[in-house]
C-alpha positions as CSV (number, residue, x, y, z in Angstrom):
1,X,-33.4,121.9,95.6
2,X,-33.8,119.3,92.8
3,X,-35.0,115.9,93.3
4,X,-35.4,113.1,90.7
5,X,-37.1,110.0,91.4
6,X,-36.3,106.8,89.2
7,X,-39.5,104.9,89.0
8,X,-43.3,105.6,89.7
9,X,-43.7,102.4,91.7
10,X,-44.9,102.9,95.2
11,X,-41.9,103.6,96.9
12,X,-41.0,106.3,94.3
13,X,-44.2,107.9,94.3
14,X,-44.5,107.8,98.0
15,X,-41.2,109.8,98.6
16,X,-41.6,112.0,95.5
17,X,-44.9,112.9,97.6
18,X,-43.4,113.9,100.8
19,X,-40.3,116.0,98.7
20,X,-42.9,117.6,96.5
21,X,-45.1,118.9,99.6
22,X,-41.7,120.1,101.2
23,X,-40.7,122.4,98.2
24,X,-38.5,120.0,96.7
25,X,-38.2,120.3,92.6
26,X,-39.4,116.9,92.1
27,X,-39.1,115.1,88.7
28,X,-40.2,111.6,88.5
29,X,-39.0,109.6,85.5
30,X,-40.9,106.6,84.4
31,X,-39.7,104.1,81.8
32,X,-43.3,103.0,81.0
33,X,-46.4,104.7,79.4
34,X,-48.0,104.4,82.7
35,X,-47.4,104.8,86.5
36,X,-47.5,102.6,89.3
37,X,-45.3,99.8,88.7
38,X,-46.3,96.7,90.2
39,X,-48.7,98.5,92.0
40,X,-51.4,99.6,89.7
41,X,-54.7,98.2,87.9
42,X,-54.7,96.1,85.0
43,X,-57.9,96.3,82.6
44,X,-58.5,92.7,81.1
45,X,-61.7,91.2,79.8
46,X,-63.8,93.6,81.9
47,X,-61.9,92.9,85.0
48,X,-59.3,95.1,86.8
49,X,-56.5,92.9,87.6
50,X,-53.5,94.2,89.2
51,X,-50.0,94.6,87.7
52,X,-48.5,92.9,90.7
53,X,-49.8,93.1,94.0
54,X,-53.2,91.8,95.3
55,X,-55.4,94.9,95.7
56,X,-54.6,94.5,99.9
57,X,-52.1,96.2,102.1
58,X,-50.5,93.4,104.4
59,X,-51.9,95.6,107.7
60,X,-54.6,97.4,106.2
61,X,-55.6,100.7,107.5
62,X,-53.4,100.5,110.7
63,X,-49.9,99.7,109.0
64,X,-47.1,102.1,108.2
65,X,-48.2,102.7,104.6
66,X,-51.9,103.5,105.5
67,X,-50.1,105.8,107.7
68,X,-47.9,107.5,105.4
69,X,-51.1,108.5,103.4
70,X,-52.8,109.9,106.2
71,X,-49.7,112.2,106.9
72,X,-49.9,113.1,103.2
73,X,-53.9,113.7,103.5
74,X,-54.5,111.0,100.5
75,X,-58.0,110.4,99.3
76,X,-57.5,106.7,99.9
77,X,-59.9,103.9,101.5
78,X,-58.8,101.2,103.0
79,X,-61.2,98.3,104.2
80,X,-59.8,95.9,107.1
81,X,-60.3,92.5,106.6
82,X,-62.8,90.5,108.9
83,X,-61.6,88.1,109.8
84,X,-58.2,88.9,109.6
85,X,-57.6,85.0,107.9
86,X,-59.0,81.7,107.1
87,X,-57.5,78.3,106.5
88,X,-58.0,75.8,103.8
89,X,-56.9,72.4,105.7
90,X,-58.6,69.1,105.0
91,X,-60.7,70.2,102.4
92,X,-62.2,72.6,104.6
93,X,-62.4,76.5,104.7
94,X,-62.4,77.9,108.3
95,X,-61.7,81.1,110.6
96,X,-57.9,81.1,111.9
97,X,-58.7,81.1,115.1
98,X,-59.9,77.3,114.7
99,X,-56.4,76.1,114.1
100,X,-55.4,75.8,117.4
101,X,-57.4,72.6,117.8
102,X,-54.5,71.3,115.5
103,X,-52.1,71.7,118.4
104,X,-51.7,69.8,121.6
105,X,-52.3,71.3,124.9
106,X,-48.3,71.8,125.6
107,X,-48.2,73.1,122.1
108,X,-50.6,75.7,122.4
109,X,-48.8,76.9,125.9
110,X,-45.9,77.0,123.8
111,X,-47.1,78.9,120.9
112,X,-48.9,81.2,123.5
113,X,-45.5,82.1,125.1
114,X,-43.8,82.8,121.7
115,X,-46.6,85.2,120.8
116,X,-46.2,87.0,124.2
117,X,-42.4,87.4,123.9
118,X,-42.8,88.4,120.3
119,X,-45.0,90.9,121.3
120,X,-43.1,92.1,124.2
121,X,-39.9,92.5,121.6
122,X,-38.0,89.5,122.9
123,X,-36.9,88.3,119.6
124,X,-34.1,85.9,118.7
125,X,-30.5,87.4,118.5
126,X,-26.9,86.3,117.2
127,X,-27.0,82.6,115.3
128,X,-30.7,82.1,116.3
129,X,-31.9,84.9,114.4
130,X,-29.9,83.2,111.4
131,X,-31.6,79.9,111.7
132,X,-34.2,78.7,109.6
133,X,-37.5,80.4,110.7
134,X,-39.7,77.4,110.4
135,X,-37.0,75.3,112.0
136,X,-37.3,77.8,114.9
137,X,-41.0,77.5,115.1
138,X,-40.5,73.8,115.3
139,X,-37.9,74.2,118.4
140,X,-40.4,76.6,120.2
141,X,-43.6,75.1,119.7
142,X,-43.0,71.4,118.6
143,X,-42.8,68.9,115.1
144,X,-46.5,70.1,114.5
145,X,-47.4,69.4,110.7
146,X,-50.5,72.2,110.8
147,X,-48.3,74.7,112.3
148,X,-45.4,74.0,110.0
149,X,-47.8,74.0,107.1
150,X,-49.6,77.5,108.3
151,X,-46.1,79.3,108.4
152,X,-45.4,78.0,104.8
153,X,-48.3,79.3,103.4
154,X,-48.0,82.6,105.4
155,X,-44.4,83.2,103.9
156,X,-45.4,82.0,100.6
157,X,-48.3,84.4,100.5
158,X,-46.9,87.5,102.4
159,X,-42.8,87.1,101.1
160,X,-43.4,84.7,98.1
161,X,-40.6,82.6,99.7
162,X,-41.1,79.1,101.8
163,X,-38.7,80.2,104.7
164,X,-36.9,83.2,106.2
165,X,-34.4,83.5,108.9
166,X,-36.2,83.4,112.4
167,X,-35.1,87.1,113.1
168,X,-37.3,88.2,110.0
169,X,-39.8,85.8,110.7
170,X,-40.4,86.9,114.3
171,X,-40.4,90.5,113.2
172,X,-43.3,89.9,110.8
173,X,-45.1,87.9,113.7
174,X,-44.3,91.0,115.7
175,X,-45.8,93.5,113.0
176,X,-48.9,91.5,112.5
177,X,-49.7,91.2,116.4
178,X,-48.8,95.0,116.7
179,X,-51.0,96.4,113.3
180,X,-53.5,93.5,112.6
181,X,-54.2,91.6,109.7
182,X,-54.4,92.8,106.1
183,X,-57.0,95.3,104.2
184,X,-58.3,95.7,100.7
185,X,-57.9,99.1,98.7
186,X,-61.2,100.5,97.4
187,X,-60.9,100.6,93.7
188,X,-57.6,98.6,94.3
189,X,-54.2,99.3,94.0
190,X,-54.2,102.4,91.3
191,X,-56.6,104.0,93.8
192,X,-53.2,104.6,96.0
193,X,-50.7,105.2,93.3
194,X,-52.9,107.6,91.1
195,X,-53.8,109.5,94.4
196,X,-50.0,109.7,95.2
197,X,-49.5,110.9,91.4
198,X,-51.9,113.5,91.7
199,X,-50.3,114.9,95.1
200,X,-46.9,115.1,93.4
201,X,-48.3,117.3,90.4
202,X,-50.8,119.3,92.6
203,X,-47.4,120.0,94.7
204,X,-45.6,121.4,91.7
205,X,-43.8,118.0,91.0
206,X,-43.3,116.7,87.3
207,X,-44.0,112.6,86.5
208,X,-42.6,112.0,82.9
209,X,-43.4,108.5,81.4
210,X,-41.6,107.0,78.8
211,X,-38.6,108.1,80.2
212,X,-35.9,105.6,80.9
213,X,-32.9,106.4,82.9
214,X,-30.0,104.7,81.0
215,X,-27.1,106.4,83.1
216,X,-26.5,108.2,86.5
217,X,-23.5,110.7,86.3
218,X,-22.5,111.1,90.2
219,X,-19.9,113.1,89.2
220,X,-21.8,116.0,87.4
221,X,-25.1,114.8,89.4
222,X,-27.7,114.5,86.3
223,X,-29.7,111.3,85.2
224,X,-29.5,110.6,81.4
225,X,-32.4,108.8,79.5
226,X,-32.7,106.9,76.5
227,X,-33.9,109.8,74.4
228,X,-30.6,111.9,75.3
229,X,-32.3,114.0,77.7
230,X,-30.4,115.3,81.0
231,X,-32.1,115.9,84.5
232,X,-30.0,117.2,87.0
233,X,-30.3,116.7,90.6
234,X,-29.3,117.8,94.0
235,X,-30.7,114.4,95.3
236,X,-32.0,111.4,93.8
237,X,-34.5,108.4,94.8
238,X,-34.2,105.3,92.9
239,X,-36.9,103.1,92.9
240,X,-35.3,100.6,90.5
241,X,-33.8,98.2,92.8
242,X,-30.2,98.3,94.4
243,X,-28.1,96.0,91.2
244,X,-30.1,98.2,89.0
245,X,-28.7,101.5,90.4
246,X,-25.5,100.1,90.8
247,X,-25.6,99.5,87.0
248,X,-26.8,102.8,86.2
249,X,-24.1,104.3,88.1
250,X,-21.5,102.4,86.9
251,X,-19.7,99.3,89.0
252,X,-16.4,100.8,88.7
253,X,-17.8,103.3,91.5
254,X,-18.2,100.7,93.9
255,X,-15.4,98.6,96.0
256,X,-15.1,94.9,95.7
257,X,-17.0,94.3,99.0
258,X,-19.8,96.1,98.3
259,X,-20.2,94.4,95.1
260,X,-20.2,91.0,96.4
261,X,-22.8,91.9,98.8
262,X,-25.0,93.3,95.7
263,X,-24.3,90.6,93.8
264,X,-25.4,87.9,96.8
265,X,-29.2,89.3,96.9
266,X,-31.4,87.3,95.3
267,X,-35.0,88.2,94.8
268,X,-38.5,86.5,95.6
269,X,-40.3,84.9,92.8
270,X,-43.8,83.6,92.0
271,X,-46.7,83.2,90.1
272,X,-50.3,84.9,90.0
273,X,-53.6,83.5,89.3
274,X,-56.2,85.7,88.8
275,X,-59.7,83.6,88.7
276,X,-63.3,84.7,87.8
277,X,-66.1,83.0,89.6
278,X,-69.8,83.5,88.8
279,X,-72.2,84.9,91.5
280,X,-71.7,86.5,94.6
281,X,-68.8,87.1,96.8
282,X,-67.0,83.8,98.3
283,X,-64.8,84.6,101.1
284,X,-65.6,88.2,101.5
285,X,-62.4,90.6,102.4
286,X,-59.8,88.4,104.1
287,X,-57.0,86.1,102.9
288,X,-57.4,82.1,102.3
289,X,-54.1,80.4,103.6
290,X,-54.3,77.0,101.7
291,X,-52.5,74.3,103.7
292,X,-53.8,71.6,101.4
293,X,-52.0,72.6,98.3
294,X,-48.7,71.7,96.7
295,X,-47.9,75.1,95.2
296,X,-50.7,77.8,95.9
297,X,-50.1,79.4,99.2
298,X,-53.0,81.5,99.5
299,X,-55.7,83.9,97.7
300,X,-58.3,86.6,98.5
301,X,-61.0,88.3,96.9
302,X,-60.6,92.1,96.0
303,X,-64.2,92.4,94.5
304,X,-66.0,91.6,97.8
305,X,-64.9,95.3,98.6
306,X,-64.8,96.9,95.2
307,X,-67.3,95.1,92.7
308,X,-66.2,97.3,90.3
309,X,-62.9,95.2,89.5
310,X,-65.2,92.4,88.1
311,X,-68.3,92.4,85.4
312,X,-71.8,92.3,87.2
313,X,-72.1,88.8,87.8
314,X,-68.8,87.5,88.8
315,X,-66.3,87.9,91.4
316,X,-62.2,88.3,91.0
317,X,-60.1,86.2,93.2
318,X,-56.4,85.9,93.2
319,X,-54.1,83.1,94.1
320,X,-50.4,83.2,94.6
321,X,-47.7,80.7,94.9
322,X,-44.0,81.3,95.7
323,X,-41.8,79.5,93.2
324,X,-40.4,76.2,93.9
325,X,-38.2,75.6,91.2
326,X,-37.2,77.6,87.5
327,X,-39.0,75.2,85.4
328,X,-42.0,77.6,84.9
329,X,-44.5,75.2,83.1
330,X,-44.1,72.4,85.8
331,X,-44.9,75.4,88.3
332,X,-47.9,76.3,86.6
333,X,-49.5,72.9,86.3
334,X,-49.0,72.5,89.8
335,X,-50.7,75.4,90.6
336,X,-53.5,74.9,88.4
337,X,-54.0,71.7,89.9
338,X,-54.3,73.1,93.1
339,X,-56.9,75.9,92.0
340,X,-59.0,72.6,90.9
341,X,-58.4,71.0,94.3
342,X,-59.7,74.7,96.0
343,X,-62.8,75.0,93.3
344,X,-63.6,71.6,91.9
345,X,-66.2,72.9,89.9
346,X,-64.3,75.6,88.4
347,X,-64.8,74.8,84.7
348,X,-68.8,75.1,85.5
349,X,-68.5,78.2,87.7
350,X,-65.9,80.3,86.3
351,X,-62.2,80.4,84.6
352,X,-59.1,81.2,85.2
353,X,-58.7,84.8,83.4
354,X,-54.9,85.2,83.2
355,X,-51.4,83.8,85.0
356,X,-49.1,86.1,85.6
357,X,-45.5,85.1,86.1
358,X,-42.9,86.8,88.4
359,X,-39.2,86.5,87.8
360,X,-35.8,87.3,86.4
361,X,-36.2,91.1,85.7
362,X,-39.8,91.2,87.0
363,X,-39.4,89.7,90.1
364,X,-42.1,89.8,92.8
365,X,-39.1,91.5,95.2
366,X,-36.0,92.5,94.0
367,X,-34.6,91.6,97.1
368,X,-36.3,88.9,99.2
369,X,-37.6,89.6,102.5
370,X,-34.8,88.6,105.6
371,X,-31.6,90.1,103.5
372,X,-29.6,92.6,105.1
373,X,-30.9,96.2,104.1
374,X,-27.7,98.9,104.4
375,X,-27.8,102.2,103.3
376,X,-26.4,102.9,99.8
377,X,-22.8,104.0,99.5
378,X,-23.3,107.1,97.3
379,X,-23.7,110.3,98.5
380,X,-27.2,111.9,97.9
381,X,-28.4,109.1,96.0
382,X,-31.3,107.2,98.2
383,X,-33.0,103.4,97.3
384,X,-36.4,103.1,97.9
385,X,-39.0,100.4,96.8
386,X,-39.1,96.4,97.3
387,X,-35.0,96.3,97.4
388,X,-34.8,98.5,100.5
389,X,-37.3,97.1,103.1
390,X,-36.3,97.2,106.8
391,X,-36.4,94.1,109.1
392,X,-40.3,92.6,109.3
393,X,-41.8,94.8,106.4
394,X,-44.3,92.9,104.3
395,X,-44.1,93.8,100.8
396,X,-45.3,97.4,100.6
397,X,-45.6,97.8,104.1
398,X,-41.7,97.0,104.1
399,X,-41.6,99.5,101.5
400,X,-43.4,102.2,103.3
401,X,-40.7,101.5,106.2
402,X,-38.1,102.0,104.0
403,X,-39.6,105.4,102.8
404,X,-39.7,106.7,106.4
405,X,-36.0,105.6,107.1
406,X,-35.3,107.7,103.6
407,X,-37.5,111.0,105.1
408,X,-35.7,111.0,108.0
409,X,-32.2,111.4,106.4
410,X,-34.2,114.6,104.8
411,X,-35.7,115.6,108.3
412,X,-38.9,115.3,107.1
413,X,-40.2,113.0,110.2
414,X,-39.4,110.8,112.6
415,X,-40.8,107.1,112.6
416,X,-38.6,105.3,115.3
417,X,-41.9,104.0,116.8
418,X,-42.6,102.2,113.6
419,X,-39.6,100.1,113.3
420,X,-39.5,96.4,114.4
């Protein structure tokens, strides 16, 4: 059975690994000179930054991605965060549990009940599921500024949006209660994607770089690349997005209603700031949710687990903010002002290494969290990656859930216990 995979991002490589290990004849086509997509290391001035992600998994060694890696026997080490999170508020950084002091007795009781309901699977339905997630929290707990700022920060960091439907937010909370907090990948993002590439190739698959797919001929079942090469397939896995796959096949092959749904999909967009500070790790293996800031939503410190990601004598921090406007110049300016609010002595202690902006053709996610995920309507063509994240799946964990659904269609496992 011939399987062609377009794109060597984490969704494409995960799927390719399972197919190759199950005796499919796998060929991965990657348009770039290197593999990994937005989940790879990026060498820069002696640091190992990343092409997109934060060298971190949202649910560490206990989430869906880690589970798939274990099934594959991948040689990857993931270190769970401790504490699961911290909060920057009123000029101070503290353990997330201390945040309870900003809630009244009644608000604490309501919040506790809400968490118990979500944990038990009592989730919003119908119109309630479609309402604003932040408004849903206000209705359930109360109009508490600290709580709203925390949810805003969490969503900005986790999803690169500042709000999602209540149904999606409830499932993301359920995921955090079920699988725990984040964890750093030892060696950074490339430790995972490089290992997946090794699994594909050890299992007989091929990974071809500088091979840009320009057309998918679904009638003769072949992918045509920019250099005129043809790659026949029995099944096709696309890791380049729903809209992009539709364009490769040709819009004429889809009905009007489906095209309207595709055209309505919106991406999530944001800016990542890479900061070098002199000296030892500052926060360790955790995430700081920044409530005091105007743009920055949170940050982490990947070199606290992997010192090799920074030159000796430095530590590496990554900060992120979800775009609030299309004026990137203004957004970056406000983001930098926030960085100096968090690190007032930055000029003496370090520097901003690199600012990476993710929008237009290179967004944070091609389909923002909270939008309906549907199976692709073309036979033997499957979507994986950041455009196919089932409800509640945060970033790469959502990608892993989407891969699970795809693997089930090939009868390569049953993963129902993982769906939220």
